[in-house]
N, C-alpha and C positions, 0 to 999 in steps of 0.2 A: 412583405420582403421588400427592401429597398432595391429598385432597377437601375443598372449602370448603363447609360448610354455610350455606346461605341460608334464613334465616326468611322465611317467606311471610305476609302478612296479606291477606285478600279482603274486598270488600265486595260483596255481591250474591249470592243464593242460587237465582238461576232457571236457565234451561236454559243461557245462556252459561256460568254457573258451573260447570255439568256438564262443558262442553266443556274449560275451562281447568284443573278440577282433575283430569280425566283426563290433560292434557297434563303436568302436574307431575308425576304418579305413572308415567305411561309413559315421559318423557322421562329418568327417573332410571335406569331399566334399559337401554333401548334405545340411549341414547348414552353406552354404556360400552365400553371403559374411557377414551375420549378425552374426555369431559365429566368435568373435575375438580371437579364440583359436587354438591351433593344437596339438593335442596329441603327445608326442614323446614316442614310445614303448621302454623303457631302459633295464629292466630286468623282467625275467618270473622264478618262481621256480616251480620246480615239486618235487616229491617224492625223487629222487636222482639227482645227475648231469646229467646223461645221459639222464633222461627224460626232465630235463630242457633246455638241449641243443638240443635236439629234438624239443621241443616246440618252443624256440627261432627259430629256422631254418623255421618252419611252418607258424608261425605267424609274422614274421619280428622284432623281438625283437633284440637289441644289444647284449644281454647276457643272457645264460640260467644258472640257478644256482639250487642248491639243498635246499630246505626250504625257509625260509623267512628272517633270520638275517641279510644277506648282502643286502636285498632289502631294509629294514626300516633304516638301516645305510648309505644308498646311498644319498649324497646331490643333486645327480642328478634327484631324483624322488621326485615329490610334490604330485602323488596321488596313495596310496596303495589300490589295486583291490582283494579283498578276495573270491576266486570262490573255495577254498578248501572243502572237506567234511564237513558237519555240525560241527562235533567234534572240527574241527580246525578253527571256526571261531573267537573263544574268543581271545587266547593268541596272536595269530599274530597281530590281529586289534588292541588289546589295546599297544601293543608294536608299532606299525604304529603311533598311535594317541602320544603316548608319545615321538615319535621322530619327532613330527610336521607334518604327513603328513595327507592328506586329505583322508577318508576312504570309499571305497564302499564295502560293504558286502553283498553277496547273501543270501536270506531268506532261513531257519528262522535265524534269527540274532544269536540266540544260542539256544540249546537245553533246558536249565535250567534258569528260570527266574532270578535268583541270578547272573549268568554269563551274562545275557543281560543288568542287571543294572550295572555291572562293565564296560561293553562295552561303555554304555550311559555315565556312570560319568567320564570314560577315554575322550571321544572326548570334552565333555563338559569343563572339567579341561584343555585339552589343547587349547580348541577354536578353532579347526579344524572344516571343513565342513564335514557332513557324509550323506549316503544314504544307505538305505537297499532296496535288490533286488526285492520290489515289481512292477514289470515292467508291469502289467496289466492296472496300473493307467496311463499308458502312450500311450494306444492304442486310436484312436480317436473316436471310439464309446462310450468308457468309459468315455472320458474326456467330451463328448457332454453332457452324462447323467449328470455328476457332473455339467457341466455350467446350464443345464436346471433346476435342483434341487435348485442350489443356486441362480438362477433368481428368484425362485418362482413359474416355470411354471407347477408343479406339486400340489403346493398348500401344505397343511398340509401332511406330510408324515405318513403313517400308518404301513407299514409292509415291511420288507425284506426278501425275501426267495431265497436262494442260494444253488447250490450244485457244487461238483467237484467229478468225478468219473473217475476211472482207472481200469485197469482189470489185472494189474500187478500180482497178485498173486491169480487168480481164480482158476487156476489149482493147486489141493491141492496136487498133487504130484511135483510140482514145488519146487527145493532146497532151502534152507536158503540163499545161497550165491547170489541168483540171484533176491532178493527182495531188491528194492532199500528201501523199508520203514523198513528194519530190524532192525535198529537202533533206529530211534526215531518216527516211526509210521507215518501213513498217517498223523495224526495231525499236524506235523510240516512240511510235505514235500507238501500237497496241501490244509489242511484246513486253515493254515496260511494265503494263498492267501484269502480263502472266508472271514477269520476274517478281514483282513487288508481292503477288498473290501467295506464290510459293514461299517465299521468305517470311510473311505474316502467318501463314499457317504451319509450315516445316520448320522454320529457324534458319540458322545461316547456312550459306553456301560456301564450300572449300574449293571446289574446282569444276571448272565448266569446259565442254567441248562444242563447238560453233559450227555452224554452217550457213551461210547466207547466198542468196543467189539473186540475179536480175535477169527475169526472163526476156524482157524489151528493152535492148540496149540501145536502140533508136527510137525515139517518138517524135511525131509531129509536133510544132508550136506554130505560134503566130509568126515567128522569126523564121520559119522552115525546120527542117530538122534537127534535133539535137541529141546528144549523147545523155544516155541516164546512167548513173552510177548507184543511186540509191538502191537499197535491197528490196525486193519484192517479196521475198521469204525470208526468214529468219528464225532458226531451229537450234537447239543446243540439247544437248545432257548434263546434268548437274549430280555432284556428290555432295550431299549436306554434311554438316560437322557432326549430326547425329548418326550417320553412318547410312541413312536412307538414299534414295536415288530420286532422280527426276527427269522427265524429258517435256520440252515445251516446242510447240509448232506455232508460227504465226505467218499468215500470208496475206497478200493485197489484192491478189489474184485469184482468189476462191470464187469461181463463178456460182452466182446463186446465193452465197453466203453474205447477206448484207451486213450482219455484225454478229457473229456466233461465237461466243466466249464461255468456254466451258473447263471444268477441272474434276478430277477424281483422286482421292487418297485412299491409300489400302494400309491397312494396321492389322496387327496380331490378333486383334478383338473385334475390329469392325472395318467399315469403308464409308466415306461420305462421296458424293457426286453432285454435280452444280452446273446448271446452265442459265444462261443469262436471259433466254429466250423464253424460259419459265422461271421468272426471278424468285417467286415466292415459294418455291418448292426446293427441298433438300432431300436428296435420296440418301437413306441412312440403312446402312446393314451390321446389324450387332450379332455376332456369332453365338453368344451366350443368352439364348432366348429360353424363356420359361417353358416354352412348348415347341420341341423340335419340329414339328409338323408344319408350323407356319414360318419357319426361318427363311429370310430373303429380304431383299431391299424394301422398305418402306418410303413411301412417298409422303413425307411430311410438309403439310402446307403452314409456314410459319407465321399465321394470322391469330395465334391465341395471346391473350394479354401477357403472358409470362414468356413470350419469346422476345428476342432482344428488337428494342425500339418500338414495338406495337402497345406499350401502356401509353405512349404519346400520340398515336394515331387513331385509325378508324375502329370503330366496334369490330370484334371478332369476326373473323371470316371475310373481311373486306381487305383487298391486296394492294399493294405498294408497286410502283414503277420504278424505271431507270433513274428518272430525276430525283427521286427520294433518296438515293446514295448521297447526291450532293447537299441535300437539305441536312440529313443528319450527320454530315462532315462538317457543315458551316456551324451547326448549332452546337457540336463538340467543340469547335475551335473556339467559339465566343464565350461558351462555358469556361475554357481553359484561359482565356484571356481575362475574364471579368473575374475569375478567382483564383487566378494564378494556380492551376493544376498543370501537371505534365500533359503535352500532347500525346506522347508515345507511351505504353506500345499500341494502344487502339487506333490511334490516328499515324499516318505515314509522314515522319518529320522529314526535314532537310537531310538528315544524315541517311534515312532510307532513300530519298532520292539519290542523293550522291553514290551509294552503295549499287543502286540500279544502273546509275551510269558508268561504273566500274565495270560491272557485270558484263554490259553490253559491249563496252570496249574491249574486254578481255575476250569475249565470244569472237568479236569480229578479227581479234588477233590470232585466235585458235583457227577460225576458218581459212585465214591467209596461210598458217603456218603447217595445218593438218596435224594438229596434235592438241592434248588434253593440256590444259594451262590451270595453274594455281592462281587464286584472286589475292591481291594484296591492296587492302583498304588504306 
């Protein structure tokens, strides 16, 4: 099979850059020979030229630069990967799309729905492929849940329950500079994953009721006390177009929970449950069992060759981790670029990222007004 070389340009050299660069390098040899593409790491951009050069040396790029302008102008680059901080998602991604680059952008797509809409319109106008970094879609257990739901194994869907807890800000004496959610709140950082997961598995959402809270309204900083407005918890109730309901909880002050992402889905014929701290297990309950004496949840280890993605990974019984979601996502996107395939519905597109932004914004308005609100995309 003829292999297609795809030039990669990346903006951002932080820890998410590590995850994406690991994905490009690992996907190349793990998705072999069915992947008829080879990523070429061309240019990476940092805050300044020195950071760019250091990142290039670390990850194996041909060149390290400051910023993104020279990346989007480079004809050797076909894919622009934006792993910069949240406020830097919009302008570089739009510039890349206008330059004809296919675009990968980490979540949240944008911190404001108007900005997210501009990004969506840019990639649509340019006719380029695009994906938002909802990597949990690409873990085998989550994809198995998706397949079971689509095949009707759970019957009529009734309810989605999900939570994402972290303990970053639990210490009230922690300085503002040490809070990752200080700019856009836990809504953008972790609730965005919950919202995308609920839409991916359950379908479109019609109405939301939101609740947001900032527990520590004043924090210390290197410049003295500062006021905190970013939400430290963000929760909500959903009504799906199908008639199903949902509830999500996210919290950045959940003492003892380093990163706890879980969901359960209940249907008329069965249910599924998943926990990122045991990512290789999907708990499955099917009420129509051949033997009623053993009806109950089964802890399915998704490491058989017939489970999603496992045909390209290790021998059966060997598990995957958090980073494999990013590897599988990047492999999916490169396949779509190389062979002109649709990114969705399996991959979260900029349309999905835009809808998540609208949902978060509407939930915040609901929290302020104290009422249920309909969504308008």
